C-alpha atoms as a printed R data frame, in Angstrom:
    type eleno elety resid chain resno      x       y       z
1   ATOM     1    CA   MET     A     1 90.270   0.691 -64.504
2   ATOM     2    CA   SER     A     2 90.015  -2.982 -63.683
3   ATOM     3    CA   GLU     A     3 87.160  -5.134 -64.907
4   ATOM     4    CA   THR     A     4 85.963  -5.423 -61.323
5   ATOM     5    CA   GLY     A     5 85.895  -1.651 -60.946
6   ATOM     6    CA   MET     A     6 83.826  -1.254 -64.122
7   ATOM     7    CA   LYS     A     7 81.102  -3.599 -62.962
8   ATOM     8    CA   ILE     A     8 77.822  -2.014 -62.042
9   ATOM     9    CA   GLY     A     9 76.235  -3.689 -59.056
10  ATOM    10    CA   ARG     A    10 72.752  -5.131 -59.594
11  ATOM    11    CA   PRO     A    11 70.097  -3.923 -57.169
12  ATOM    12    CA   LYS     A    12 69.464  -6.426 -54.429
13  ATOM    13    CA   GLU     A    13 66.204  -8.268 -54.966
14  ATOM    14    CA   ILE     A    14 63.635  -7.636 -52.258
15  ATOM    15    CA   SER     A    15 62.819 -10.895 -50.476
16  ATOM    16    CA   ASP     A    16 59.343 -12.311 -50.039
17  ATOM    17    CA   GLU     A    17 59.923 -12.165 -46.275
18  ATOM    18    CA   HIS     A    18 60.487  -8.408 -46.394
19  ATOM    19    CA   ILE     A    19 57.460  -7.868 -48.621
20  ATOM    20    CA   LEU     A    20 55.243  -9.901 -46.302
21  ATOM    21    CA   ALA     A    21 56.517  -8.124 -43.176
22  ATOM    22    CA   VAL     A    22 55.732  -4.697 -44.646
23  ATOM    23    CA   ALA     A    23 52.410  -5.871 -46.093
24  ATOM    24    CA   ARG     A    24 51.380  -7.341 -42.725
25  ATOM    25    CA   ARG     A    25 52.149  -4.080 -40.954
26  ATOM    26    CA   CYS     A    26 50.171  -2.118 -43.546
27  ATOM    27    CA   PHE     A    27 47.157  -4.426 -43.331
28  ATOM    28    CA   LEU     A    28 47.156  -4.405 -39.509
29  ATOM    29    CA   GLU     A    29 47.500  -0.622 -39.342
30  ATOM    30    CA   ARG     A    30 45.121   0.340 -42.176
31  ATOM    31    CA   GLY     A    31 42.897  -2.685 -42.691
32  ATOM    32    CA   GLY     A    32 42.211  -4.849 -45.698
33  ATOM    33    CA   GLY     A    33 40.938  -1.909 -47.722
34  ATOM    34    CA   ILE     A    34 44.421  -0.525 -48.289
35  ATOM    35    CA   ALA     A    35 45.316  -0.546 -51.983
36  ATOM    36    CA   ALA     A    36 47.985  -2.914 -53.223
37  ATOM    37    CA   ALA     A    37 49.623   0.069 -54.929
38  ATOM    38    CA   ASP     A    38 50.024   1.785 -51.545
39  ATOM    39    CA   ILE     A    39 51.672  -1.287 -50.076
40  ATOM    40    CA   ALA     A    40 53.949  -1.582 -53.097
41  ATOM    41    CA   ARG     A    41 54.939   2.067 -52.720
42  ATOM    42    CA   GLU     A    42 55.786   1.469 -49.062
43  ATOM    43    CA   ILE     A    43 57.977  -1.483 -50.021
44  ATOM    44    CA   GLY     A    44 59.580   0.255 -52.991
45  ATOM    45    CA   VAL     A    45 58.333  -2.077 -55.723
46  ATOM    46    CA   SER     A    46 55.556  -1.948 -58.306
47  ATOM    47    CA   HIS     A    47 52.156  -3.436 -57.549
48  ATOM    48    CA   THR     A    48 52.803  -5.689 -60.567
49  ATOM    49    CA   THR     A    49 55.695  -7.192 -58.609
50  ATOM    50    CA   LEU     A    50 53.339  -8.002 -55.739
51  ATOM    51    CA   PHE     A    51 50.886  -9.723 -58.054
52  ATOM    52    CA   ASN     A    52 53.682 -11.604 -59.828
53  ATOM    53    CA   ARG     A    53 54.874 -12.923 -56.450
54  ATOM    54    CA   PHE     A    54 51.527 -13.620 -54.767
55  ATOM    55    CA   GLY     A    55 48.976 -13.807 -57.594
56  ATOM    56    CA   SER     A    56 46.488 -11.239 -56.309
57  ATOM    57    CA   LYS     A    57 45.803  -8.893 -53.428
58  ATOM    58    CA   GLN     A    58 43.957 -11.727 -51.656
59  ATOM    59    CA   GLY     A    59 46.974 -13.965 -52.169
60  ATOM    60    CA   LEU     A    60 49.167 -11.302 -50.599
61  ATOM    61    CA   MET     A    61 46.767 -10.928 -47.667
62  ATOM    62    CA   LEU     A    62 46.662 -14.670 -47.038
63  ATOM    63    CA   ALA     A    63 50.446 -14.933 -47.177
64  ATOM    64    CA   ALA     A    64 50.943 -11.943 -44.854
65  ATOM    65    CA   LEU     A    65 48.111 -12.553 -42.380
66  ATOM    66    CA   GLY     A    66 47.247 -16.252 -42.577
67  ATOM    67    CA   ALA     A    67 48.707 -19.255 -40.803
68  ATOM    68    CA   PRO     A    68 52.486 -19.438 -41.322
69  ATOM    69    CA   LYS     A    69 54.059 -22.198 -43.360
70  ATOM    70    CA   ASP     A    70 56.623 -22.699 -40.603
71  ATOM    71    CA   ILE     A    71 56.449 -22.161 -36.846
72  ATOM    72    CA   HIS     A    72 59.822 -21.305 -35.323
73  ATOM    73    CA   TRP     A    73 59.136 -22.759 -31.870
74  ATOM    74    CA   ILE     A    74 58.580 -26.276 -33.208
75  ATOM    75    CA   GLY     A    75 62.360 -26.747 -33.170
76  ATOM    76    CA   THR     A    76 62.531 -25.675 -29.534
77  ATOM    77    CA   LEU     A    77 59.935 -28.270 -28.582
78  ATOM    78    CA   GLU     A    78 61.678 -30.989 -30.558
79  ATOM    79    CA   ALA     A    79 64.928 -30.298 -28.684
80  ATOM    80    CA   GLY     A    80 63.409 -30.481 -25.200
81  ATOM    81    CA   PRO     A    81 62.741 -30.793 -22.403
82  ATOM    82    CA   ASP     A    82 66.053 -29.587 -20.999
83  ATOM    83    CA   ASN     A    83 67.429 -29.744 -17.459
84  ATOM    84    CA   ARG     A    84 65.647 -26.698 -16.065
85  ATOM    85    CA   PRO     A    85 62.583 -27.130 -13.800
86  ATOM    86    CA   VAL     A    86 59.815 -28.399 -16.061
87  ATOM    87    CA   LYS     A    87 57.272 -25.877 -14.766
88  ATOM    88    CA   GLU     A    88 59.621 -23.053 -15.783
89  ATOM    89    CA   GLN     A    89 59.914 -24.597 -19.241
90  ATOM    90    CA   LEU     A    90 56.137 -24.929 -19.551
91  ATOM    91    CA   VAL     A    91 55.677 -21.244 -18.738
92  ATOM    92    CA   GLU     A    92 58.296 -20.317 -21.334
93  ATOM    93    CA   ILE     A    93 56.677 -22.539 -23.977
94  ATOM    94    CA   ALA     A    94 53.205 -21.241 -23.146
95  ATOM    95    CA   CYS     A    95 54.359 -17.612 -23.390
96  ATOM    96    CA   THR     A    96 55.781 -18.280 -26.855
97  ATOM    97    CA   ILE     A    97 52.560 -19.974 -27.967
98  ATOM    98    CA   ALA     A    98 50.454 -17.146 -26.502
99  ATOM    99    CA   VAL     A    99 52.349 -14.589 -28.617
100 ATOM   100    CA   PHE     A   100 51.884 -16.823 -31.668
101 ATOM   101    CA   PHE     A   101 48.113 -17.004 -31.144
102 ATOM   102    CA   GLU     A   102 47.852 -13.269 -30.499
103 ATOM   103    CA   ASN     A   103 49.606 -12.548 -33.811
104 ATOM   104    CA   LEU     A   104 47.526 -15.174 -35.602
105 ATOM   105    CA   ASN     A   105 44.261 -13.742 -34.318
106 ATOM   106    CA   ALA     A   106 45.301 -10.228 -35.321
107 ATOM   107    CA   GLY     A   107 45.839 -11.392 -38.903
108 ATOM   108    CA   PHE     A   108 42.687 -13.509 -39.050
109 ATOM   109    CA   SER     A   109 40.614 -10.567 -37.797
110 ATOM   110    CA   VAL     A   110 41.700  -8.454 -40.780
111 ATOM   111    CA   LEU     A   111 41.088 -11.328 -43.201
112 ATOM   112    CA   GLN     A   112 37.588 -11.951 -41.845
113 ATOM   113    CA   ALA     A   113 36.734  -8.236 -41.837
114 ATOM   114    CA   SER     A   114 37.776  -8.176 -45.505
115 ATOM   115    CA   GLY     A   115 35.273 -10.894 -46.333
116 ATOM   116    CA   ILE     A   116 37.799 -13.618 -47.079
117 ATOM   117    CA   ASP     A   117 36.204 -17.020 -46.540
118 ATOM   118    CA   SER     A   118 37.753 -18.975 -43.675
119 ATOM   119    CA   ASP     A   119 38.108 -21.993 -45.997
120 ATOM   120    CA   ALA     A   120 40.685 -20.013 -47.984
121 ATOM   121    CA   LEU     A   121 42.971 -19.933 -44.939
122 ATOM   122    CA   CYS     A   122 43.721 -23.634 -45.274
123 ATOM   123    CA   THR     A   123 43.764 -23.933 -49.055
124 ATOM   124    CA   GLY     A   124 46.594 -26.170 -50.244
125 ATOM   125    CA   ASP     A   125 47.586 -27.308 -46.764
126 ATOM   126    CA   ASN     A   126 47.809 -31.019 -46.025
127 ATOM   127    CA   PRO     A   127 46.205 -31.409 -42.580
128 ATOM   128    CA   GLU     A   128 48.843 -33.978 -41.629
129 ATOM   129    CA   THR     A   129 51.878 -31.897 -42.578
130 ATOM   130    CA   SER     A   130 50.698 -28.319 -42.018
131 ATOM   131    CA   ALA     A   131 52.630 -26.173 -39.546
132 ATOM   132    CA   PRO     A   132 49.794 -26.189 -36.937
133 ATOM   133    CA   ALA     A   133 49.588 -29.998 -37.101
134 ATOM   134    CA   ARG     A   134 53.357 -30.309 -36.700
135 ATOM   135    CA   ALA     A   135 53.275 -27.877 -33.777
136 ATOM   136    CA   PHE     A   136 50.585 -29.926 -32.033
137 ATOM   137    CA   ARG     A   137 52.575 -33.134 -32.513
138 ATOM   138    CA   ALA     A   138 55.760 -31.458 -31.272
139 ATOM   139    CA   LEU     A   139 54.023 -30.257 -28.098
140 ATOM   140    CA   THR     A   140 52.441 -33.672 -27.523
141 ATOM   141    CA   GLU     A   141 55.802 -35.405 -27.960
142 ATOM   142    CA   TRP     A   142 57.521 -32.870 -25.654
143 ATOM   143    CA   ILE     A   143 54.981 -33.693 -22.947
144 ATOM   144    CA   GLY     A   144 55.499 -37.409 -23.571
145 ATOM   145    CA   ARG     A   145 59.270 -37.109 -23.145
146 ATOM   146    CA   ALA     A   146 58.805 -35.102 -19.939
147 ATOM   147    CA   GLN     A   147 56.589 -37.898 -18.620
148 ATOM   148    CA   GLN     A   148 59.138 -40.548 -19.558
149 ATOM   149    CA   GLN     A   149 61.765 -38.560 -17.637
150 ATOM   150    CA   GLU     A   150 59.340 -38.434 -14.671
151 ATOM   151    CA   LYS     A   151 59.205 -34.643 -14.848
152 ATOM   152    CA   LEU     A   152 55.431 -34.724 -15.350
153 ATOM   153    CA   ALA     A   153 52.784 -37.085 -14.028
154 ATOM   154    CA   TYR     A   154 51.309 -39.494 -16.535
155 ATOM   155    CA   CYS     A   155 48.201 -38.347 -18.380
156 ATOM   156    CA   ASP     A   156 47.061 -38.421 -21.982
157 ATOM   157    CA   ALA     A   157 49.676 -36.198 -23.628
158 ATOM   158    CA   GLN     A   158 47.367 -35.263 -26.501
159 ATOM   159    CA   VAL     A   159 44.648 -34.166 -24.110
160 ATOM   160    CA   LEU     A   160 47.092 -32.029 -22.146
161 ATOM   161    CA   ALA     A   161 48.497 -30.487 -25.336
162 ATOM   162    CA   SER     A   162 44.971 -29.759 -26.609
163 ATOM   163    CA   THR     A   163 43.993 -28.226 -23.270
164 ATOM   164    CA   LEU     A   164 47.006 -25.930 -23.139
165 ATOM   165    CA   LEU     A   165 46.654 -24.824 -26.774
166 ATOM   166    CA   GLY     A   166 42.910 -24.340 -26.349
167 ATOM   167    CA   VAL     A   167 43.263 -22.159 -23.262
168 ATOM   168    CA   LEU     A   168 45.941 -19.970 -24.874
169 ATOM   169    CA   HIS     A   169 44.078 -19.639 -28.166
170 ATOM   170    CA   ASN     A   170 40.751 -18.828 -26.518
171 ATOM   171    CA   ARG     A   171 42.397 -16.222 -24.308
172 ATOM   172    CA   ALA     A   172 43.980 -14.515 -27.309
173 ATOM   173    CA   PHE     A   173 40.638 -14.604 -29.145
174 ATOM   174    CA   SER     A   174 38.588 -13.215 -26.253
175 ATOM   175    CA   ASN     A   175 41.241 -10.608 -25.527
176 ATOM   176    CA   ARG     A   176 40.958  -9.283 -29.097
177 ATOM   177    CA   VAL     A   177 37.193  -9.636 -29.545
178 ATOM   178    CA   CYS     A   178 35.985  -8.729 -26.065
179 ATOM   179    CA   GLY     A   179 38.854  -6.518 -24.915
180 ATOM   180    CA   GLU     A   180 39.369  -8.552 -21.750
181 ATOM   181    CA   GLY     A   181 42.191  -7.571 -19.452
182 ATOM   182    CA   GLY     A   182 43.911  -4.975 -21.613
183 ATOM   183    CA   SER     A   183 45.623  -5.155 -24.985
184 ATOM   184    CA   ASP     A   184 48.575  -7.230 -23.817
185 ATOM   185    CA   ARG     A   185 46.921  -9.420 -21.193
186 ATOM   186    CA   ALA     A   186 46.720 -12.529 -23.402
187 ATOM   187    CA   THR     A   187 50.498 -12.658 -23.724
188 ATOM   188    CA   ASP     A   188 51.396 -11.329 -20.262
189 ATOM   189    CA   LYS     A   189 53.820 -13.742 -18.588
190 ATOM   190    CA   SER     A   190 52.073 -13.536 -15.217
191 ATOM   191    CA   HIS     A   191 48.780 -14.567 -16.826
192 ATOM   192    CA   VAL     A   192 50.436 -17.451 -18.666
193 ATOM   193    CA   ALA     A   193 52.103 -18.544 -15.421
194 ATOM   194    CA   ASP     A   194 48.668 -18.523 -13.761
195 ATOM   195    CA   VAL     A   195 47.393 -20.869 -16.477
196 ATOM   196    CA   ILE     A   196 50.252 -23.313 -15.858
197 ATOM   197    CA   THR     A   197 49.724 -23.066 -12.095
198 ATOM   198    CA   LEU     A   198 46.057 -24.007 -12.521
199 ATOM   199    CA   LEU     A   199 47.094 -27.092 -14.485
200 ATOM   200    CA   TRP     A   200 50.084 -27.935 -12.312
201 ATOM   201    CA   ASP     A   201 48.342 -29.903  -9.552
202 ATOM   202    CA   GLY     A   202 47.121 -32.362 -12.153
203 ATOM   203    CA   ILE     A   203 50.399 -32.792 -14.013
204 ATOM   204    CA   LYS     A   204 53.214 -32.298 -11.486
205 ATOM   205    CA   PRO     A   205 55.381 -35.371 -10.778
206 ATOM   206    CA   SER     A   206 54.528 -37.382  -7.678
207 ATOM   207    CA   SER     A   207 57.958 -36.888  -6.092
């Protein structure tokens, strides 16, 4: 038998991403009271492995349910705007952000119900380089480029970015806390399009 044939394959190491995805699902489905050992069993590792990776159950919860270290749609903003109608692009961007806020609020709700101090959510993050700060800058710069290309009327780009993010975040929050409009209303494309339409008269290009 060849040397290659005699080799015994090593088990593939389970990635942090997989652990966090399973842990997030467990926390959202069963709440923060679920035992770390139960999550580990679901993943197929020991609870010692979880603590070695994330330090504690709270560390695991913060990693699985807190603000992400990277936001995938930042790259999309940095590459745009493209040649499609700018209103169409705004609806698409706003839908993506609405889903992001809905997921973020779901995680924060479990963390808060578990008694984790809100200050812990930002521990170790530099306010200037955190993912939320980079996302805000990317949206502001996207709006600025659209204005330079005369696809949007001139206004304070930061104010417009803050307004759009605020509306989408507040809608996701009220949808979860108050149950407004059904479980998926905060991320429904028709609702997001209505938000953009309300803003459109103030930001559409003059010609």
